[in-house]
N, C-alpha and C positions, 0 to 999 in steps of 0.2 A: 400773455404779460399785462402787470397793469401798470397804469400811470406815473408813479412813484418809480418802478422802474425804467419807465421811457423818461422819465423827468432827469435821474440821474445818469442815465446815458450822455442825454445833452451836458450835463455839466459836466461830467468828465469829460468830452471834451470841447469844451471852454465855447458851443453853441451855446446861444439861449433861446433859439428857436422863435416860437415868437410870443412870449408869455413876455413886453417889455412895455414901456410908457411912452418910446420913442418912434412911434406910429404917428402917420400925419394924414389925421381924417380917415380912419381905419372905418370897414364896413364890412367884408368880411371875417377880418380877424377881431372885431370890438367886443368887449366885455369876457376873453377868453380869458382862463385861468388853468388849463389843462384838467377840470376836471368837471367843467358843467356843458359835455356834451351832450346831455341825453335833452327827451323831447321835451320834457316839461320846462327845462331852463331855454332850451331854444325857444319853446314858442312865448317863454316871460320875455325874450329878445325881440320880440314881434316874427318869431318865425310862423311859417307855414300862411301869416294872413296875406300876404300876395297870390298862394291859391287859392283861398277863400271868397277873396277880392275877383279873381278871372271866372269862378264859379257863379259870383253873384250871392253868396254866404252870408255878407254881414248888412244887407240893405240895399246894398246896390245891385244896377243890372246885370252882373260880368263885363267880362270883356270877352270880343268872337275870337276866333282864329287870325284874324288880318289883325285885330287892333294890337292883340299881344305882337302880334312880328313885327306892325307898324313903329310902336313903344320900345321894343329893343334897337330896329333901326337906328330911330330918334340918338337913342342913348351915345351912340359912336362905338359897342361894344365891339373889339375886336379878338378873334381867336386869341387866348395866353400861352397855348403850347408850341407858339415859335414863330409859326406863318402872320398872322395877323389879318386872319381874311375876315372881312365884316360878318359877325355871325349871325344877325337878321338876313341880310343876301344869301346866309348859304342857307336858312330855313327854308327861307322862299323857294329854295330850289326844291325843297322836297317835294313829290306829286301830289298834294293831296288826297285828289280821288282818285287814287290805282286803289283795284277791287282787293288789292292781295294784302298779304302782312307785308307792313312797315316797323324798321327798327329804327329805334336809338341807341347810341354806345356814347359812353364815354373814355375817354383817353388818360384813364391814371397809369399808364405804363410809363411812371418819370423813372428815366434811366441816365438822363443828357447829364454825364460830370458837371458837378455848383452845383446841381439844379435841390430842394429840398424842400419847396415851398408846399405842393401839392399834398403829399405825405400829414402836413400840418394842419392842412382845411380838412382829411378824411380824419383823421383821429381827434380833431380838438372841435369841429362843427362841422358833422359828417351829414347833420340833416340838412344845409342851405345845401350840399351838391345834390341833394335828393329834391326837396322841393322846386330846384331849379332843372332839372332832370323832366318831374314831371309838367312844368310849365312848358316845358318846350314838347315834349310830347302829346299837351291837350292844343298846341299851337299848329303842331302838322300835322293833329288824327294818329298818331301813334299808339298801340296800345300795349308793347315789350321793349324792352331796353334790359343794356346790360352795362355795367361798371368794370371796364379790364383793371387790375390795378398789377400793380410791380410785385412782381413774385417775392423781390429779397424786403418787402413791407410788407412784411406778412401780420404783422400784428394790426398796419393799415385795415388790413383786407379783414381781418375778424370785428376791427371797431365797426369798419360799415354795415358789416353782415349783423352787427345788435341792433346797430340803428334803423337797418329795414325792418326788421323784428318789432320795433320798437314803431315805426310808420304806419305799417300793416295793420298793429293793435288800435292803434288812433284811427283806421280808417280812411288815411292819408294815400295809401296803395292800394293794390285790387280793384275788387268789380264794383262798379257805381260807387266812385269816390266820391263821400258826403254826401250821399245823395242825389249826385248827379246820375247823368246819363255818360258820362267820362268814366274810364277803366284804363288801367294801364297796373299792367306788372314788371316790376325791377327787380333785379338779381344781378349778386358779382361775382365776378370769375379773376380767379388770380394766374397771372404770366408763371414764369420760371426764371425771369430775370433777364432776357434775351432784349440789349437794347434795340436791336431790328424792330422787335415788336411795340417799340412807338409811332414806328410808323405805320400809319393809319388802317392799309388793305394787307400790310406784314401781321395788324393786329387780327383782325378779320379772321383770315386764315387760321391764326392760333385760336381765336374764339369758337370755330369750327372745327378744333381736336386735330389741326394739321400742322405741318413743320412750317414757323412763323416764316415766311420769304414773301416779300412783297409780291403786289400783281402789275400785270401792266397797264396802263390807262392811257386814253380809256376803251375799257369804261367806267366811270368812276363811281363813287361807293352811291350817289344819290341815286343814281339810276339802277345799277348794280352792286351791292353789298353786302351784307350777312348774308349768306343762303342765298345768293341770288335776287337776294330782294333791295327794295328803296331804303337806305340808310342814310343816319346823318350821325357826321364823329364831330365832337367836340372835346375838348380840355375842361378837365378839375375846375380850374379858376373857372374859369368863361362859365360854367353852368352854376357855379358859387354864389358868381355876380348877380345872375337871372332876377333872384326874388329883390333884390335892394333897388333893382330897375321899376320893377312891376308896382313895388310898395311906394316909391318916391316919386316915380314919372321917367320917363328916356332924358327927357329936358335937364333934368335936376343932377342927373349922372352925366350928360355933356359936360355939365358945367363942373363937375368936380376936376375933369382934366384939362382937354384944350381941343381944340378944334381936329378932328379926324380922330380922335385918341380921348377916348369919355373917358371918366371913371379913375378907381383906384386901380394898381399892379403892386405886386407883391414879388420883392426884387431878395431873392439869396444870393446874399453879399458873404463871401468868404476870401480863404485868402490872405493876404499880409495885413489884416485890421485889426485894430485893437476888440473888437465887439461885433464877430461873424455873427449870424443870425438872419433871421426872415421880418422885411422890412414890406410895412402896406404903405404907398405912398400915391400921390395923385399922379398921373400921366403930365408928364412935363417938369416935372420935380427936376431943378437942376443935378445933376451929378455930385459938383462938391455939396450941395445938401445930403444926400445921401451917404458921403462917402461921413461927413461930419455925424451923421445918426451911429452910424458904424463903430465911432468914438477915433476915423482916422488913421494913418497909416501905423501901421504896429510900431514900436520903439521910438517914434518920432521921425525915422526914415524917409525922405525921398521917394515918391509915386513914380512907378518907370512906366507901367503900363496897366491895361486894364482889358480883360476880354468880357465885351457889356453884356452879352445873353447867353450862356454856355459855351461849354469847349467847341465847339463848332463854329461861336463867330469869331470873325477876323479881329487880331488885338487890334488894339487902338491907343498910340502913345498917350501919357501923360499929360503934354500939352495943351493937345488937342483934345483928350477925355474930360480936363475939366472947363472947356467952353460949352460942353454939352446937358444940353435934360434930355431927361429917361422919357422916352415914348418913341414908337415906331418910325418917324419922319427923321425927326434929328439924328438918331444913332445910323438913319441910311443914307440919308444925303449928304451931310455935314461933316459925319464921319467915317464913312463907309463903310459900314460893319453893319450887323442884326440887334435888335433888342431883346430875337429869341425868345426863351422861357423865362427871363430876368434872370439868368445867374449869372451875379458878377465875380469875378475872378478879379481880386486886387493884388498885381506884382509892384514888391517896390524894390529898392536900386539894389540890391543883390542878388536877384536874379538873374540867371544864366537864360537867356529867350533859347539856347539851342538844348540847352536841356530841355525847358516847359513842352517845347516845340516834340521834343524824342518822346516825353511821355505820354503828350495826347494821339501821336501817332501811332504810338503803340496802342492805346485803345481801341482807335479805329482798326485796325490790321486785328485785334482780337475780336473786334464785334463784327465787321463784314461778314454776311451769311452765305457766301460765295457762290452768288446764282451768277453774279456779271464779272466778266473778267477784267475790264478796266479797273472794278472794284477789287475784287478776290484776290490781283495779283499787284494793282497800283496801289493799295495799301500799307503791303507786305514790304515793296522798295520804297516808300515815303520815308517807312520806318528803319529798315537797315541802313539807307544813305543818310539820315538823322545820326541813328546811335550811332555808326562809324565816325561821323564829325565830330561828335559829343565824344567821343573818347579818343579824340586825338590824330585819328586815320583818313581824317577826309582829304578828298585832290581839292583842286582849285575847279575843275568840272564838275562838282558835286551843286553846286550852288545851281548853275544854267538846268543840270539835270537833274533837281527837286523841281523847278516850278516847271521843267518839261512835262513830267510825269503828273505833277498837279493839272495841269491842263489839261491832258488829254483824259484823265480821269472824271472832269466839270463837264454836266451836262451829255454822258454817255453811260450813264446807267438806269434800271429801271426804278429806282427811288432815291433821295438824297444824300443817303447816306454819303456813297462817292462825294459827292458835293461837300458833307460835312470834315471827311478827312483831306479834302484839295485847301479850302479855304483858310485854316488855320496856315498852312504852308506859306501860301499866297500872304495873306495877313504878314506874317513873319518875315520874311523877303524882303517886302514892300518897308517896312519901317524898322528892320533890326539886320539890313544886309550885312554891315557894317560887323556885327556881331561872329556872326559866322564865316566872314571870311579872317576875321583875327584867330579865330580857334583852328581855323586851317594851316593858318601861317604860321601861329608861334603854340600851338597845340594846350593849350589854356585859354579859360574863358575867361570874355572881359568885361567885369563887372566890377563895381566900385570896391578895391579892398577895403578900405578904411571900414564904409560901411559893415562887411563883412566879419572885420576882425570884432565890430562889436558886439554884432549878431552872435558869433564866433564866444568873447568872451567875456562882454559886460551884462 
């Protein structure tokens, strides 16, 4: 599939992807046009200068492993896959003096509903991920890495493979990189579209050729990861941020965001907005500004609610969301939700929250791997109860039962998929319980009838 075909897909769905002028101080998406993904264009944008810097190839003395990790720690870079764990701290967990093989893994299994940022990075700026992984491997003394790519975005896998070939031919990958003593082999591997493989240990199982099911922890991947060896796993966007940090310094990156939330973040804005797409803005940008960049609520309607970090994040009502800034601390401490993957799902006043929850609950029921009883059985119960309420067959006892089932799933499963299914339920009941009550009692959804009429006939 060529670039023109990919761009036409975005145009057909009304999504502008990352090709617009409404980013704020972009670092990863800067200068991209959909066709300048190759190594020569990347080098013209300053690509691989960070790698040359740490290897001392441009007249400098180079950087030690400790200096690279210290720079990443100083930057305040936190994992962009959802958990928000400090990246430099994670890298310091790797036992660098381990005598055997160690592995580096990029989690590009982008399957969270509403999230479409990593595929854009891999298709239109793949070399920044490659360079970021090489730098990470250098910092932790790792010689082999893998990028596990979601199977349903196969064109992104093909593009990444092409970029790997370019990097090898240019001497940035392989043995004795740029004439140094550092060697690193990087490979791409595609999954088959299972949402559960976005969980890091399920990803490792799949990468080893086994059924993608989460492992018990501990042991953690840092000590027992891929093939039982020490392994560090980071998200695509996390690695993509590293070259800018090394080129410009940790402090400069931190100043792009806010304390404890350094740099820029890519937000996938979808739902009821005029201009859905990917937006790269500094961490701490007010949500009101992000909504403005996306053209505001579609049709001039009133904002009702926002899911701020992918479908597993608890919903936040409009009046509260408009007061928040887009960073891990504000969304968690003030909004009671999670920044997660950065998938911002906007819902206007015409949306029935019961129907929205039914769709989310079905997804998690469908994607449960079935390994844990609370998740295997509980996610099905959640969906069936919400579906019953949505279709006018709900009972008054269903609301408390929903909350009880969600509570009994949370914290009782091997991985976080159970929590991901339960948190949207609890968030909806916390803020929009009255809609569930109304639908049970009156058999009709509680939405803005006038706005619905505009949507249908206007």
